[in-house]
N, CA, C and O of each residue as an XYZ file, in Angstrom:
648
protein
N     -15.670    -29.447     -5.397
C     -14.810    -28.023     -5.929
C     -13.553    -28.655     -4.783
O     -13.865    -29.070     -3.667
N     -12.095    -28.631     -5.306
C     -11.255    -28.965     -4.393
C     -11.245    -26.877     -3.867
O     -11.502    -25.850     -4.495
N     -10.859    -27.138     -2.624
C      -9.948    -26.050     -1.611
C      -8.946    -25.781     -2.634
O      -8.172    -26.627     -3.083
N      -9.039    -23.784     -3.193
C      -8.266    -22.940     -3.720
C      -6.895    -23.602     -2.798
O      -7.207    -23.969     -1.666
N      -5.564    -23.763     -3.152
C      -4.384    -23.474     -2.441
C      -3.872    -22.134     -2.719
O      -3.851    -21.416     -3.719
N      -3.370    -22.002     -1.217
C      -2.977    -20.227     -1.044
C      -2.064    -20.578     -2.032
O      -1.771    -21.676     -2.505
N      -1.633    -19.363     -2.281
C      -0.065    -18.505     -2.900
C       1.118    -19.217     -2.130
O       1.211    -19.341     -0.909
N       2.228    -19.771     -3.345
C       3.110    -20.193     -2.044
C       3.746    -18.683     -1.897
O       3.448    -17.514     -2.146
N       4.596    -19.304     -1.447
C       5.691    -18.112     -1.516
C       6.480    -16.869     -2.068
O       6.817    -15.731     -1.741
N       6.583    -17.862     -3.208
C       7.504    -17.519     -4.302
C       5.777    -16.705     -4.932
O       5.874    -15.533     -4.570
N       5.126    -16.790     -5.274
C       3.989    -16.183     -6.248
C       3.643    -14.915     -4.940
O       2.887    -13.963     -5.133
N       4.377    -15.176     -3.641
C       3.111    -13.318     -2.538
C       4.850    -12.920     -3.193
O       4.997    -11.813     -3.711
N       5.691    -13.586     -3.140
C       7.485    -12.260     -3.143
C       6.242    -11.701     -4.166
O       5.336    -10.973     -3.758
N       6.365    -12.164     -5.532
C       6.235    -11.902     -7.082
C       5.129    -10.410     -6.775
O       5.311     -9.219     -7.031
N       3.923    -11.170     -6.100
C       2.986     -9.716     -5.609
C       3.614     -8.697     -4.870
O       3.232     -7.533     -4.988
N       4.775     -9.092     -3.925
C       5.304     -7.343     -3.408
C       6.280     -7.360     -3.779
O       6.919     -7.112     -2.757
N       7.168     -7.505     -4.757
C       8.031     -7.171     -5.468
C       7.664     -6.203     -6.436
O       8.337     -5.243     -6.811
N       6.065     -6.689     -6.955
C       6.159     -5.570     -8.046
C       5.467     -4.627     -7.973
O       5.435     -3.940     -8.995
N       4.468     -4.076     -6.572
C       4.666     -3.173     -5.493
C       5.511     -2.087     -5.272
O       5.413     -0.919     -5.650
N       6.661     -2.854     -4.360
C       7.475     -2.279     -3.249
C       9.050     -2.007     -4.250
O       9.643     -0.948     -4.048
N       9.548     -2.862     -5.137
C      10.202     -2.599     -5.824
C      12.066     -3.137     -5.097
O      13.159     -2.850     -5.586
N      11.728     -4.061     -3.680
C      12.806     -3.976     -2.614
C      12.791     -6.068     -3.087
O      11.919     -6.882     -2.783
N      13.670     -6.229     -3.621
C      14.074     -8.035     -3.687
C      13.616     -8.463     -2.076
O      12.709     -9.277     -1.907
N      14.373     -7.800     -0.856
C      14.435     -8.586      0.241
C      13.367     -7.907      1.249
O      12.718     -8.691      1.942
N      13.130     -6.548      1.392
C      11.875     -6.554      1.692
C      10.642     -7.145      1.306
O       9.838     -7.209      2.237
N      10.208     -7.637      0.119
C       9.592     -8.672     -0.426
C       9.185    -10.191      0.075
O       8.221    -10.883      0.405
N      10.842    -10.212     -0.137
C      10.571    -11.626      0.305
C      10.699    -12.207      1.985
O      10.904    -13.371      2.331
N      10.552    -11.286      2.661
C      10.866    -10.979      4.171
C       9.420    -10.795      4.145
O       8.909    -11.472      5.037
N       8.449    -10.050      3.376
C       6.660     -9.918      3.764
C       6.249    -11.460      3.145
O       5.335    -12.030      3.740
N       6.886    -12.184      1.957
C       6.514    -12.954      1.525
C       6.710    -14.796      2.625
O       6.520    -15.937      2.206
N       7.199    -14.269      4.242
C       7.907    -15.766      4.810
C       8.565    -15.181      4.872
O       8.512    -14.161      5.558
N       9.851    -15.661      3.945
C      11.340    -16.028      4.167
C      11.969    -15.366      5.366
O      11.639    -14.240      5.739
N      12.859    -16.083      5.940
C      13.745    -16.415      7.336
C      14.550    -14.605      6.078
O      14.969    -14.298      4.962
N      14.133    -13.873      7.942
C      14.801    -12.413      7.003
C      16.882    -12.447      6.907
O      17.487    -11.477      6.450
N      17.570    -13.629      7.388
C      19.215    -14.439      6.406
C      19.051    -14.852      5.617
O      19.968    -15.221      4.884
N      17.789    -15.017      5.334
C      18.373    -15.526      3.494
C      16.769    -14.942      3.024
O      16.055    -15.902      2.732
N      16.294    -14.052      2.932
C      15.595    -13.800      2.139
C      16.079    -12.263      0.922
O      15.282    -11.740      0.143
N      17.303    -11.921      1.073
C      17.563    -11.636     -0.196
C      18.451    -12.084     -1.251
O      18.784    -11.479     -2.270
N      18.878    -13.573     -0.732
C      18.817    -14.428     -1.483
C      17.804    -15.575     -2.740
O      17.634    -15.938     -3.904
N      17.436    -15.675     -1.428
C      15.756    -16.569     -1.821
C      14.601    -15.678     -2.415
O      13.560    -16.285     -2.664
N      14.637    -14.176     -2.709
C      14.778    -12.942     -3.698
C      14.955    -13.427     -5.305
O      14.242    -13.759     -6.252
N      17.097    -13.156     -4.816
C      17.324    -13.002     -6.337
C      16.518    -14.188     -6.665
O      15.708    -14.075     -7.585
N      16.668    -15.758     -5.795
C      16.734    -16.781     -6.576
C      15.359    -17.081     -6.962
O      15.101    -18.124     -7.563
N      14.229    -16.012     -6.574
C      13.298    -16.187     -7.061
C      13.233    -15.495     -8.734
O      12.575    -16.080     -9.594
N      13.865    -14.415     -9.000
C      14.006    -13.263    -10.128
C      14.692    -14.022    -11.379
O      14.368    -13.865    -12.556
N      16.018    -15.140    -10.739
C      15.483    -16.079    -11.586
C      15.717    -17.218    -12.851
O      16.463    -17.890    -13.563
N      14.131    -16.702    -12.362
C      13.120    -17.892    -13.094
C      12.281    -17.125    -13.507
O      11.388    -16.418    -13.039
N      12.948    -17.510    -15.028
C      12.206    -16.512    -15.634
C      10.102    -16.686    -16.067
O       9.254    -15.963    -16.591
N      10.139    -18.009    -15.475
C       8.383    -18.229    -15.321
C       8.081    -16.483    -14.066
O       7.315    -15.535    -14.234
N       8.498    -16.603    -13.595
C       7.920    -15.312    -12.087
C       8.714    -14.146    -12.480
O       8.223    -13.141    -11.966
N       9.822    -13.863    -13.238
C       9.650    -12.143    -13.834
C       8.728    -12.225    -15.221
O       8.426    -11.272    -15.940
N       8.468    -13.223    -15.349
C       6.676    -12.911    -16.307
C       5.357    -12.670    -15.381
O       4.522    -11.793    -15.601
N       5.318    -13.585    -14.327
C       4.491    -13.265    -13.127
C       4.418    -11.977    -13.060
O       3.288    -11.535    -13.271
N       5.254    -11.196    -12.834
C       5.821    -10.138    -12.072
C       5.659     -8.765    -12.691
O       5.486     -7.685    -12.124
N       5.787     -9.151    -14.443
C       5.409     -8.041    -15.187
C       3.557     -7.863    -15.470
O       2.789     -6.916    -15.641
N       3.451     -9.234    -15.400
C       1.696     -9.165    -15.327
C       1.258     -8.519    -14.261
O       0.333     -7.711    -14.346
N       1.879     -8.802    -13.114
C       0.943     -8.048    -11.444
C       1.365     -6.009    -12.471
O       0.776     -5.004    -12.869
N       2.555     -6.530    -12.384
C       2.515     -4.884    -12.864
C       1.826     -3.550    -13.559
O       1.737     -2.336    -13.382
N       1.354     -4.703    -14.567
C       0.676     -4.608    -15.967
C      -0.662     -4.284    -14.992
O      -1.337     -3.256    -14.927
N      -0.746     -5.159    -14.489
C      -2.480     -4.754    -13.646
C      -2.722     -3.678    -12.114
O      -3.803     -3.448    -11.571
N      -1.313     -3.149    -11.679
C      -1.604     -2.692    -11.043
C      -2.331     -1.630    -11.013
O      -2.809     -1.150    -12.041
N      -2.494     -1.169     -9.933
C      -3.113     -0.128     -9.715
C      -2.495      1.494    -10.260
O      -1.288      1.704    -10.385
N      -3.689      2.672    -10.577
C      -3.038      3.201    -11.567
C      -2.719      4.574     -9.900
O      -3.392      4.617     -8.870
N      -1.392      5.544    -10.303
C      -0.955      6.191     -9.073
C      -2.347      6.622     -8.521
O      -2.925      6.003     -7.627
N      -2.796      7.650     -9.082
C      -3.699      8.389     -8.002
C      -4.292      7.402     -7.383
O      -4.083      7.335     -6.172
N      -5.069      6.504     -7.929
C      -5.394      5.517     -7.220
C      -5.075      5.325     -5.651
O      -5.639      5.531     -4.576
N      -4.033      4.890     -6.058
C      -3.322      4.436     -4.992
C      -3.343      5.221     -3.731
O      -3.507      4.936     -2.545
N      -2.985      6.956     -4.801
C      -2.626      7.929     -3.175
C      -3.963      8.030     -2.304
O      -3.968      8.337     -1.112
N      -5.342      7.663     -3.229
C      -7.225      7.788     -2.844
C      -7.266      6.868     -1.758
O      -7.806      7.049     -0.667
N      -6.612      5.809     -2.175
C      -6.331      4.416     -0.831
C      -6.063      4.707      0.216
O      -6.691      4.902      1.257
N      -4.769      4.745     -0.172
C      -3.894      5.124      0.930
C      -3.897      6.884      1.999
O      -3.259      7.113      3.027
N      -4.911      7.883      1.196
C      -5.780      8.631      1.717
C      -6.826      7.953      2.753
O      -6.854      8.216      3.955
N      -7.653      7.067      2.115
C      -9.212      6.631      2.814
C      -8.330      6.351      3.691
O      -7.973      7.390      4.245
N      -7.543      4.997      4.282
C      -7.088      4.121      5.116
C      -6.340      4.996      6.068
O      -6.411      4.442      7.165
N      -5.646      6.122      6.163
C      -4.796      7.335      6.966
C      -6.241      8.274      7.625
O      -6.056      8.930      8.650
N      -7.594      8.273      6.984
C      -8.297      9.171      7.274
C      -9.710      8.223      7.505
O     -10.800      8.776      7.654
N      -9.588      6.994      7.514
C     -10.883      6.149      8.136
C     -10.272      4.997      8.720
O     -11.088      4.153      9.091
N      -8.965      4.699      8.922
C      -8.478      3.699      9.415
C      -8.139      3.054     10.919
O      -6.956      3.386     10.997
N      -8.349      2.529     11.836
C      -8.084      2.402     12.434
C      -6.952      1.996     13.093
O      -6.155      1.146     12.694
N      -6.880      2.895     14.551
C      -5.569      3.151     15.457
C      -5.332      2.182     16.591
O      -4.549      2.376     17.521
N      -6.261      0.883     16.376
C      -6.187      0.195     17.881
C      -5.087     -0.790     18.197
O      -4.672     -1.232     19.269
N      -4.585     -1.096     16.381
C      -2.713     -1.476     17.185
C      -1.755     -0.663     17.453
O      -0.747     -1.140     17.973
N      -1.802      0.455     17.232
C      -0.972      1.414     17.761
C      -1.587      1.962     18.631
O      -1.002      3.043     18.704
N      -2.710      1.983     19.669
C      -3.099      1.756     20.612
C      -2.431      0.771     21.626
O      -2.084      1.367     22.646
N      -2.217     -0.255     21.635
C      -1.796     -1.692     22.002
C      -0.876     -1.584     22.185
O      -0.328     -1.813     23.263
N      -0.078     -0.961     20.601
C       1.052     -0.705     21.307
C       1.608      0.534     22.527
O       2.421      0.354     23.433
N       1.021      1.524     22.252
C       1.569      2.163     23.898
C       1.330      1.803     25.332
O       1.950      2.140     26.341
N       0.547      1.230     25.215
C      -0.199      0.556     26.337
C      -0.064     -0.682     27.174
O      -0.580     -1.126     28.200
N       1.118     -1.161     26.045
C       1.411     -2.561     26.358
C       2.257     -2.419     27.707
O       2.840     -1.373     27.993
N       2.270     -3.206     28.261
C       2.826     -3.421     30.075
C       4.444     -4.057     29.008
O       5.208     -3.547     29.827
N       5.240     -4.569     28.158
C       6.335     -5.108     27.951
C       6.297     -4.982     26.820
O       5.114     -5.062     26.490
N       7.048     -4.790     25.804
C       7.363     -4.637     24.222
C       6.914     -5.550     23.909
O       7.177     -6.518     24.623
N       6.049     -5.776     22.765
C       5.750     -7.081     21.950
C       6.568     -7.349     20.987
O       6.964     -6.532     20.155
N       6.832     -8.385     21.043
C       7.925     -9.830     20.387
C       7.571     -8.696     18.612
O       6.606     -8.084     18.155
N       9.223     -9.016     18.106
C       8.908     -7.663     16.475
C       8.202     -9.325     15.787
O       7.353     -8.901     15.002
N       8.165    -10.330     15.734
C       6.572    -11.235     14.818
C       5.054    -10.416     15.195
O       4.222    -10.143     14.330
N       4.856    -10.019     17.032
C       3.813     -9.618     17.505
C       3.367     -8.141     16.368
O       2.570     -8.120     15.429
N       4.003     -7.333     16.774
C       4.787     -5.727     16.168
C       4.541     -6.388     14.108
O       3.398     -6.381     13.652
N       5.562     -6.793     13.335
C       5.266     -7.209     11.858
C       3.688     -7.807     11.620
O       3.397     -8.437     10.603
N       2.450     -7.437     13.001
C       1.319     -8.818     12.725
C       0.922     -7.809     12.692
O       0.232     -7.742     11.675
N       0.915     -6.534     13.406
C       0.724     -5.100     13.805
C       0.265     -4.083     12.142
O       0.886     -4.231     11.089
N      -0.835     -3.189     12.311
C      -1.402     -2.229     11.025
C      -1.022     -1.053     12.193
O      -1.634     -0.601     13.161
N       0.042     -0.851     11.713
C       0.599      0.364     11.907
C       1.190      1.450     10.449
O       2.262      1.956     10.116
N      -0.376      1.404      9.844
C       0.037      2.491      8.579
C      -0.229      3.831      9.388
O       0.652      4.681      9.254
N      -0.913      4.038      9.910
C      -2.170      5.303     10.504
C      -0.927      5.645     11.398
O      -1.198      6.490     12.250
N       0.465      5.165     11.417
C       1.654      5.438     12.375
C       2.184      6.462     11.922
O       2.692      5.889     10.958
N       2.546      7.655     11.780
C       3.726      8.839     10.964
C       5.570      8.359     11.739
O       6.630      8.114     11.163
N       5.246      8.400     13.069
C       6.446      8.280     14.072
C       6.267      6.828     15.294
O       5.164      6.496     15.729
N       7.568      6.127     15.679
C       7.231      6.054     16.489
C       8.953      6.241     17.536
O      10.081      6.282     17.045
N       8.635      6.309     18.822
C      10.184      6.746     19.482
C      10.325      6.214     21.186
O       9.915      6.983     22.055
N      10.742      5.277     21.460
C      11.521      5.037     22.998
C      11.862      6.793     23.818
O      12.711      7.663     23.625
N      10.518      6.621     24.889
C      10.947      8.356     25.467
C      11.901      7.618     26.695
O      12.256      6.453     26.871
N      12.135      8.906     27.458
C      13.013      8.830     28.754
C      11.778      7.336     30.032
O      10.596      7.136     30.315
N      12.965      6.824     30.293
C      11.424      6.201     31.358
C      10.782      4.757     31.171
O       9.996      4.136     31.887
N      11.405      4.426     29.922
C      10.974      3.518     29.425
C      10.174      3.391     28.477
O       9.896      2.322     27.933
N       9.727      4.498     28.192
C       8.130      4.597     27.698
C       8.025      4.997     26.268
O       8.948      5.584     25.704
N       6.618      4.606     25.520
C       6.452      4.813     23.941
C       6.044      5.979     23.314
O       5.067      6.658     23.630
N       6.526      6.107     22.759
C       5.688      7.661     21.850
C       5.132      7.803     20.209
O       5.721      8.217     19.210
N       4.000      7.372     20.359
C       3.493      7.227     18.939
C       3.269      8.062     18.225
O       2.076      7.761     18.245
N       3.295      9.022     17.457
C       1.975      9.953     16.755
C       1.973      9.259     15.514
O       2.874      8.676     14.911
N       0.432      9.496     15.188
C      -0.633      9.247     13.560
C      -0.215     10.354     12.970
O       0.258     11.429     13.338
N      -0.471      9.892     12.059
C      -0.666     10.737     11.002
C      -2.265     11.718     11.045
O      -3.199     11.197     11.653
N      -2.467     12.995     10.436
C      -3.529     13.733     10.875
C      -5.161     13.366     10.243
O      -5.912     13.927      9.445
N      -5.186     12.907     10.549
C      -7.087     12.488      9.985
C      -7.136     13.792      8.784
O      -6.986     13.888      7.566
N      -7.494     14.858     10.145
C      -8.256     15.842      9.157
C      -7.751     16.271      7.963
O      -8.453     16.453      6.969
N      -6.182     16.501      8.023
C      -5.624     16.612      6.712
C      -5.801     15.395      5.694
O      -5.822     15.957      4.599
N      -5.888     14.529      5.558
C      -6.077     12.848      5.067
C      -7.724     13.627      4.559
O      -8.105     13.799      3.401
N      -8.288     13.904      5.537
C     -10.307     13.944      4.454
C     -10.293     15.392      3.248
O     -10.973     15.642      2.253
N      -8.934     16.257      4.086
C      -9.007     17.555      3.179
C      -7.955     17.076      1.681
O      -8.242     17.683      0.650
N      -7.127     16.328      1.620
C      -6.538     16.421      0.610
C      -7.632     14.948     -0.163
O      -7.281     14.559     -1.277
N      -8.827     14.283      0.483
C      -9.643     13.162     -0.471
C     -10.861     14.305     -0.355
O     -12.002     13.975     -0.680
N     -10.586     15.628      0.108
C     -11.786     16.453     -0.409
C     -11.406     17.008     -1.907
O     -12.012     16.721     -2.940
N     -10.238     17.887     -1.787
C      -9.295     18.597     -2.923
C      -9.951     17.010     -4.185
O     -10.911     17.029     -4.956
N      -9.169     16.104     -3.966
C      -9.104     15.344     -4.967
C     -10.775     15.071     -5.989
O     -11.082     14.806     -7.152
N     -11.357     15.295     -4.894
C     -12.662     14.556     -4.560
C     -13.281     15.498     -5.775
O     -13.677     15.112     -6.875
N     -13.240     17.095     -5.155
C     -13.737     18.652     -6.593
C     -12.308     18.914     -6.989
O     -12.092     20.122     -6.896
N     -11.237     18.237     -7.400
C     -10.575     18.625     -8.330
C     -10.964     17.536     -9.496
O     -10.771     17.846    -10.671
N     -11.554     16.161     -9.128
C     -12.469     15.435    -10.422
C     -13.376     15.712    -10.982
O     -13.382     15.749    -12.213
N     -14.671     16.059    -10.064
C     -15.779     16.697    -10.593
C     -15.850     18.017    -11.207
O     -16.967     18.371    -11.583
N     -14.395     19.197    -11.465
C     -14.392     20.161    -11.455
C     -14.132     19.372    -13.682
O     -14.767     19.421    -14.736
N     -12.803     18.782    -13.161
C     -12.473     18.178    -13.880
C     -13.647     16.744    -14.986
O     -13.416     16.234    -16.082
N     -14.284     16.641    -14.466
C     -15.368     15.959    -15.377
C     -16.482     16.866    -15.979
O     -16.771     16.824    -17.175
N     -17.215     17.855    -14.900
C     -18.170     19.296    -15.384
C     -16.787     19.822    -16.158
O     -17.627     19.922    -17.052
N     -15.864     20.138    -16.558
C     -15.375     20.578    -17.764
C     -15.269     19.690    -18.913
O     -14.988     20.272    -19.960
N     -15.421     18.448    -18.983
C     -15.276     17.170    -19.979
C     -16.713     17.441    -20.819
O     -17.024     17.154    -21.975
N     -17.551     18.206    -19.601
C     -18.975     17.410    -20.470
C     -19.493     18.857    -20.747
O     -20.516     19.048    -21.404
N     -18.747     19.864    -20.220
C     -19.436     21.156    -20.499
C     -18.096     21.652    -21.912
O     -18.053     22.768    -22.430
N     -17.375     20.758    -22.174
C     -16.624     21.003    -23.905
C     -17.507     19.974    -24.343
O     -17.521     20.149    -25.561
N     -18.065     19.252    -24.157
C     -18.963     17.915    -24.818
C     -20.167     18.684    -25.704
O     -20.428     18.662    -26.907
N     -20.820     19.417    -24.492
C     -21.814     20.314    -25.304
C     -21.809     20.815    -25.633
O     -22.846     20.811    -26.297
N     -20.924     22.150    -25.946
C     -20.302     23.384    -26.563
C     -20.256     22.161    -27.864
O     -21.268     22.063    -28.558
N     -19.517     21.600    -28.046
C     -18.298     20.745    -29.661
C     -19.578     19.605    -30.057
O     -19.811     19.320    -31.231
N     -20.272     19.073    -29.028
C     -20.520     18.142    -29.678
C     -20.139     16.625    -29.975
O     -20.624     15.549    -30.324
N     -18.943     17.251    -29.605
C     -17.806     15.770    -29.833
C     -17.411     15.071    -28.098
O     -17.440     15.749    -27.071
N     -17.144     13.933    -28.155
C     -16.979     13.410    -27.115
C     -15.171     13.664    -26.888
O     -14.301     13.668    -27.759
N     -14.989     13.920    -24.944
C     -13.817     14.095    -24.887
C     -13.290     12.914    -24.401
O     -13.695     12.096    -23.574
N     -12.185     13.008    -25.170
C     -11.312     11.064    -24.683
C     -10.760     11.740    -23.138
O     -10.535     12.925    -23.383
N     -10.401     11.412    -21.389
C     -10.161     11.619    -21.084
C      -8.617     10.659    -20.605
O      -8.006     10.747    -19.540
N      -8.287      9.727    -21.859
C      -7.625      8.646    -21.225
C      -6.201      8.924    -22.185
O      -5.264      8.262    -22.632
N      -6.716     10.437    -22.194
C      -4.925     11.110    -22.106
C      -4.619     10.363    -23.721
O      -3.484      9.914    -23.874
N      -5.092     10.301    -24.284
C      -5.140      9.725    -25.488
C      -5.147     10.048    -26.889
O      -6.209     10.637    -27.088
N      -4.417      9.948    -28.086
C      -4.058     11.056    -29.362
C      -5.028      9.817    -30.055
O      -5.322      9.858    -31.250
């Protein structure tokens, strides 16, 4: 069986664009040079084939509540090793090196007097509290649905469909 081809930069653009909605950022993340990213992204969007692909990706995207939960999990349990490497590096890393770092947990970066770098991370405990609230809310909704179903004998529609 032949090896599966890697996604083309155009398809990577479509993936990023369906998630971000920013032509230039999606093109840059897909690997197009900064100075041509906007033009390349617009060129891709002119293609009906890629617009259909973006539409398909958008329809398959994760619901907002799931995106929030996933983000909170990354904040609560994610690694801060790249942020620590940034703080403790003796010289400023290259932009390419920084672009490869996982800085999802970082809420703020600034230079301080004397040449140092200050990095603030999101609060893990707050992220855990929000995850707990979300889980309790889902459990409460499920318990309420089960109670209504038991009392009425009718299945509760949780998809908000009429």
